N, C-alpha and C positions, 0 to 999 in steps of 0.2 A: 142249353148249349151256349157257351160264351165265345166271343171272338176277340182276339187281340192282334195288333199289327206290330211286326218287327221287321228289321231290315233282313235278317237272316235267322233261320232255324237250324240248329245243329242237333241231329238225332244220335245220341250216344255220347258217353263221357269218358271212354277209354283213351288209349294212346292217340288215335286219330281225332276223336271228338274234342279232346282237350286242346290239341294243336289247332283245329279249326276254330274253336272259340277264341283262343289267344290271337290268332292272326286276323280274324275278322273284326274283333273288337278293337285291336290296335290300329286297324285301318279305318276306324271311325264308325263302324256299323253297330246298330243295336241288335244284340244277339240273344235269342232264347235257346238254351240248352235243355233238351229233354232226355231223361233217362228213366227206364222202367224200375230201377232198383232204389232202395232207400239211400239217403244221403249218409256219407261218412266224412267227418271233419278231420282235417289234418292235425295230427298231434293230440286229438281228443278221443278218437274212436278206434285207436289201435289197441284193442284189448289184448292184454298179455304180452305186449311188446318187450318189456324187460322183466317179465315175471318168470321166476324159476319154475321149471317143469313140475317140481314136487308141490308147488302151490296151485297148479291147475287141476281141473277135474280129470280124474283118471291119469294123473301125472303127465298130462299133455298127450297121452296116447289116444289111439283111435277108439271112438265109441262105436263098436261094430254094428250094434242094432240100429242106432240112430243113422249111421252112414248108409247101412243097407236099405233103410226105409226112405231117406230124404236126400242123401248126398252120394248116391251110388255111381254117378259119373265123376263128380268132383274128386272122389277118392283116388282116381287115376292120375291126378295131378302130381302126386308124390309129396305134396306139402300141406294137405288138409290136416288140421288139428283142432283141438278145442280152443286154441288161442286165436285162430283166424277163420273159424267156420262162418262167421257173420259176413265175411268178404266173398264167400262163394255162393253160387246159385243153388237154390233148393230145387233139386231135380224132380222131386215128387210134385211140387206145385207148378212146375214149368216143363211139362212133358214134350217129347218129340218122338218121331217114329223112325225105325230102321229095321232092316232084316236081321233077325237075331243070329242067323248063320253067318252073316257078314257084318259084324257090329261096327258102328261108328260111335266113338266115345267123345261126345261134345262137352268140353269142359268150359264152363262159363263163370264169369265173375258175378257176384250178387250184390254189389254196392256201387255207388257213384265212384268213378275212377276205373271201374271194370278190372280187366286183367293187368292194368298198369300197376296195381297194388301187389300183384302176385307173380309177375313175370321174372325170368331169370336174368334179364337186363343185358344179354349179349347183343352187341351192336356191330354188325359187319355190313360193309357196302356190297351190293351186287357188282360184279366186274363187267367190263366191256363185253367179254365173252358171254356172260349171262344174258345180256340184252340182245345178243346176236344169235343165241343158240337155236331158238325156234326157226328162225329164217334159214339157218345153215343146215339143220338136219331134218326139217320138215315136220316136226312134231308141234302141234298147236299152231297158232297164228303168230305173225311177226309183231314184236313190240313196235308201237308207233313212236317211241323215243329211244335215244341212245344214252350211253353212260355220260357223254358230254352234256346232254340236256339236263340231267339230274345232279351232276357233280356239284354245281354251286349250291344246290339246296341241301345236299349232304353236308357241305361245309356249314351252312346256315344252322341246320338242326344240331349238329355236333357242338358247335360253339355255344348254343343255348343250353342244351341238356347236360353237357359235360360228359365226355367219353374218355376214360383212361385207357391207354394202350401204347403199344410199341410199333413204330414204323418199321416195316420189313422190306419194302421195295418189291413186293411180289405182284405179278400181273393178275393172278387169280384172286387176290385179296387186296384191293386198293387201299392205300393208306388214307388217313383222314386227319382232322384237326384234333389232336389228342392232348389230354392232360397227362402228367407223368404216369408211367405204367405201374401197376402193382408188381411186387417182386416174386420171382420164383422161389420155391423151397429149394433146399440144397439138392435133394434127389432130382428135382426137375432140371436143375442146371446140368447135372451129370447126364441125365437121359437125353436132353437136348443136344449136348455135345456129341454123344455117341451116335445118335441116329442121323444127325446131319453130316457126320464124318463118313458113316458107313452106307447111307442110303441117299444118294444124290437126288434132289428134287423133293425130298421129304423135309419139311420145315416145322419148327415148333415155336410158338410165340405165346406170351401171356394173353389171356382172354381180353378182348376189347369190350368193355362193359360200361354201362351208364351208371357207374358208381364213382363218386368224387374221390380223388386222391389229394385234393387241396380245396380250400374254400372257393366257392364259385357262385357268383350271382346271388349272394345272400344265403346260400346253402352251405352247410358245414361239411368238411371232409369226413369220410367214413372213419370210424374208430373200431371197426371190426368186431362189433358186439354180437351181431346176428341173433337169432335167425331172421333174415330180411323179410320173409313172407308174412310176418306179423305186422308189417308197417314200419315206417321209419320217420319218427318225429323230427329228427335233425334234417330231413330232406336230403340225406346223403346219396340216396338213389333216386333216379328220375321216376316220377309218377305224375299223373294228372294233378293230384292233390298238392304235391310239393312244388310243382314247377309251372305248368301251363295254366292251371286254374287260378292261382294267385295273380299271374300276369294279366289274365282276362278280367278278373275282378278289379284290378287296379285301374282299369280304364273307366270304371263306373258304368259300363255299357252292357254288362252281362246279367241276364236273369237265368238262374238255374231252377228247373222244376224237376225234382226227383219224384219217384213213385208215379211216373207218367208212362203208360204203355201206349205206344203208337199202334193204332188200329189199322190205318191206311192213309195213303196220300190221295188227294183229290186233284183232278185234272180239268182245266178249263180249255175246251176245244177252240174257243174264239181267240184266246191269247196264246194258246199252245204252251201253257206254263202250269206248274204246280200251283194250285190256288189255295190249298189249305192242307194242314196236317191234323188228322183226327186222333184224339188222345182219350184214353180211359184212365181216370184217377184210380190207382189200384187200392187205395185206402177207402174211398167213398163210393166208387163205382160211377161217379159223375162222368159224363161224356162232354168233352171240350173240343174246341176247334181253334187253331191258331194259323195265321197267315203271315207270309213274308215274301220279300223279293227273291231271296235265295234259299234253297234247301240243301244242306250238306248231310248226306246219309253216312253215318260213321258208327253204326250199331254193332259191328263185327260182321264177318263174311256171311255167315248163315242167317243171322238175324236181319241184316239188310236185305238179303235176297228174299227172305220170308215176307218182309214188308212190301217189297215191290211186286212179288207174285200175288199177294193178297190185295193189291191195289188195282185189280183188273177193272176194265170199263169197256164201253162200246168202242172206244178208240184204241184201247189196248186190251183185247180179250185174253191174251196170254200173260198178262202182267204189265205193270207200269214200265214204260221205257223199253219194252221188249219186242219191238218190231222185227228184230233180227231172229228171234226165237232161240237165242243161245243163253238167255238168262237162266242161271241155275246149273248150267253144264260146266264141265272142265274143273270140277272141284279138285283141289290138291292139298296135300299135307306133306310133312317130312317123315321119312322112316327114321326112327330114333331108338335109343336104348343102349344099354351097356352091351358091347359085343365081346369084350375081353377084359380080364383082370389079371394082374401080374404081381409077383412078390419080388422085392429087391432087398439085398443085404448091404447096399452101399449107404453112405452118409448117415450111419447110425449114431454119429457123434453130434448131430444137430436135430432140432425140432422146430416147431413154429409156434407163434403166439397169436392169440385171438382167433377169430373166425373169418378168414379171408373170403369175401363174397364173390369168388371168382375162381376159375381154374385155368388150364392152358388150352391152346387150340393148335391142332395140326391141320392146316388148310388143305384143300383139295389138291391131290397129287396124281390122280388117275385121269386119263384122257385130256390132259393139258396139251398144249401145242408141242411140247418137247417130250411127251410121253411115248413109250415104246409101242403102244397100240395093241397090247395083248388082252385088254379087257373085253369081256363078253357082254358088255352093256355100254350105253352111251351116257353122257353127262358125268356126274361125279358125286363125291361125298367128302366130308371132313370129319375129324375126330375132335370131340370135346372131352377133356380129361381132368382128373383131379387126383391128388395124392394125400394119403393119410397114414398116420402111425396108429396101430392098435393101442387101446388104453385099458384102464382098469376093468372095464366090462368083460374083457376076454378072460379074466381070472375070477370074475364074480361067482361063477358056479363051479369052480374047481376046488379040490380039497386044499386045505391049508389053514394055518393059524399062527399067531405069534408075530414077533417083530419082523422076521424075514418076509412073511406073507404080506404084512402091511406095507413094508418098503416096496415090495414088488408091485403092489396096487398103485403106488404113487409114481411109478416110472413108466415112460412110454414103452411100447412093445419093442421086440427085438427084430422088426422088419418094417419096410415100407410097402404099402399096397397102392397100386395105381390102376385106375379103371379108365378105359376108353369107350366113349359113347359115340356111335356113328350117327351122323346126320346126312341122310341121302336125299338126292333130288327125286321128286315125283314128276313124271311126265304128264302134261295135260291130256285128258281123255274124256270125250263127250259122254261116256257112260258113267262116269263118276259125277253124280249130280244131286241137286237139291230141288225138291218139288214141294207143293203143299197138298195136304190131305183134307179136303173139304168135308169129309165124313167124320173127321176127328177134330173136335173143337177143344180149346183150352178153357180155363175157368172164366175167361173174359169173352168167350164166344168167338174167338179168332181161330181160323183153321191152322192146325199144327203143321210144322215142317216135317218132311220126310227126307232122310239122307240115305243115299245109296253110293257106297264107295268101297273099292277093294284094291289091294296092291296088284299090279300087273307084272308081267315077266321081267321087265327091265328093273323094277324095284327089287324083285326077288334076287335077280342075278347080282345086283349091286350089294345087297345085304350079304350074300355069300362071299363076295370079294372083300367086304369089310372085315369079316372074321379072319380070312387068310392073311390080309395085309396087317391086321393088328398083331397077329402072331409074329409076323416078319419084323415088325417094328420092335416088339418086346424082345425078341432074340437079339436084334442089333443093339438094344439098350442094355443088355446084360441081365435080364430077368432070370431068376432061378426056378420059377414056377409060374405057369399060366393056366387060366381057365377061359374057355371060349363059350359064348352064348350066341347061337345062330337064330334065335327066335325073333320074329318081327313084332313090333308093337302094333296094336290095332289102329286103323286110321282114326284120326282125331286126337290121339294121345300125344302127337307132336305139338299140339296146340298152335299150329301154324296153318289152319285152314285158310284157303284163299282160292281165287280164280273164277268165281261164279258170275261176275259181271265185268268181263275182261275189257281192257282198252284195245283200241285198234283203229286203223285208218279207214277200214271198210265198214260202213254202218250195217251191211248185211251179215257180217261175221263177228260183230262186237257190239257191246252195249255202250261203251264210253269212248270219247275221243282222246287225243293225247294230253288233254288238260283235265282228265277225269270228269268231263262234262258229258251228260247224256247226249247221244246223237239225236234223240227224239225230242228232248225237252230241255230248253236252253238254261232254265234256272235250277236244274237238278244236277248235283255233283255227288259222286260216290268215291270216297278216298280210303276206305278201309281195305282189308285184304281181298275183298271181292274183285277189286280192279286188276289184280295181278294176271299177267299173261303167261309167266312161267314161275317156277318156285326157287330156282337156284338150289344150293345146298347149304345156305347160310341162313341164320335167323333173319326174318324179314321186317321186323318192327322199325328199324331205322329207315328202310325204304318207304314204309307206309308214312312215316312222319315227313320225310322229304317230299313225297308226292302230295301230301296234304298241304304243306306250306306253299308249294308251287301252284297247286290248284286254287288256293285262296287268293294268291297274288293275281292270278289271271282273272278269277271271277270278279274281284272288285274292280279291276281295270275295265273289264267289259261292262260292268254295271255302271260305272262312271261315264262310259261312252254312250250309254243308253242302248246297248246291244243285248241286254238281258232284261 
C-alpha cells in the first residue's frame, strides 16, 4: 500500500469531476483525479468518429449477442454501437442489483470522461419556481439555495462551455449567456408560428445545447458532421476531454489516475475529516491509499452513494456522512420517451443539410402560474422534438427498377415527420432508494449497489397528459396524421438519476449543506446529481456544473481560511 499527499482528490471524471478538477487546479491546488475506467485521449481514441457505417463491423449495427451478454443496460441509451462501445460500461463486469419486476436501467460510461462523451448536451437552467417547488407543495425538503444564489454560476459555466440558444424571456425557462442559436428547419418555423398563435402559453424554441455555433475558447464551431456520440475531435461539443480536462492540465497541477476503483473513504475521528481514499488498481489488483485536504465526490449519483454507503465505520455505521439516515433515499429520474409522432405536408420545397446535433424544445406549459389549473398532477413537463424527411431507405425494399426508381431514391420523401419526446418531473420519494448488498460482491470484493425505484401516481398522470397535449399541439400545428405512445420508460433510462445525498439546511433531513459540503465532515463535498433536492423537468447537467463550480469556490475559500 502506498501513500501520496495532494491538496484535493476528485473522484470521477465526468461532467462534474472535470469541472471540479478545473476549478481546484486553477485556484492553485494540487489535484488527483481518480476514475475507475480506462483513459480515453481527446482526438485519438474516438474510434469510428468519421468512419462510414459500411466500414464498421456489422455496418455499425447492434451486435445483439455481445450486447445481450456485456452491454445489456448500455443498449438502452439509444446510441450504443460498434463505433463507441469502448465508451460504455461493460455491464457484465460491473453488476448491480434490482427487482426484475421493477427494473432500473443504470446506463454508465466506461471511459475517462464518463457520460460527458455520450450525453445529448441539452443545457437548461432550473427556474426560480423549480427551486421553490418543494417548499410550496410539500413534496421533499426545501432547497437551501434560490435561483438567485446559483444564477451567477450558471453565467460562469455557460460562458466557459459555450451554449448556443435563443433568449425567449420565459419565466419557466430562464435565459442564459448564449452563443448564436442553431436554425430551425422550414417545417419547424411553420409549426412554431401555428402553435404559438393558436395555443397561448405554448412556446417553441431551438434547443439550448453545449454545441458551438462559433469558435470558442480554442474549440471549433460545429460543422454538423455527426454522429456526436462517437466523440468529437474538434471539441465542438462540451466534454471533459475537450474542455475542462485541458484547462486543468494547463495548470500543471493535475494528476489523472485511470483504472482506479475507489473502495472506500477513511474517516479520522480526531480531526473529523476524511483521512484517505482507498483505491484498487483494476489492472494489477494493487491496493493503494491517497490522502488530501479536500475530497470531491463526483462519481455520478449511484456510484457516489455506493462509495459512501460502503465507507461505514464505528462513527458512521449507516454509511459515511450519513448521520441523517437519508443517504440513498429520494432517488429521482425523468420520465422520457417519444409520446407522439406526426406527419406534415408543409414545406416540402425545402430540406436540410448536414446533421444538426440539436432539436427544438417546448418548455413547460402546464401548472405554470398563469395555467388554468385543470391538470390532475403537480409540477410539469416539457417536450423535446426533432424533424426529419424520409429518405432512400423508405424505398429500399419496395419494387422498382430503372431510371425513375433511381431518381426516386435520390430525392427526399414526400412528407415531414416530427416526434415529441416528453420530459416529466419526478417527485422525491423516500421509497425510491439506493442501498448496498453486502451479500453480493463485485469482482473487486466491493458490495454491490441495489436500486429500488418505480414511477408513482403523479408521474403516471403527467405521462397521460403528455400524450393528450402532444395531440393538441399537433392538431394546432396542422398535422395530417398522428401516432401516440403512452408507454413509460423504465426508471434509469432518462439517464438523469439524482437526489440520493440531497442538500438542505437541516442536518437531520439532508446530507449536504447549501455549499454541497457534508454536514458531518467538513472536507467532503459531493457535487454530482446525488446532491439534488428536486428534479425539475429539464436536463440537469448544467445545474450540476454550476453547483460544482460554486462548491469549489467555497471550498478553497474555507481551506485558505483554515476552516477545513
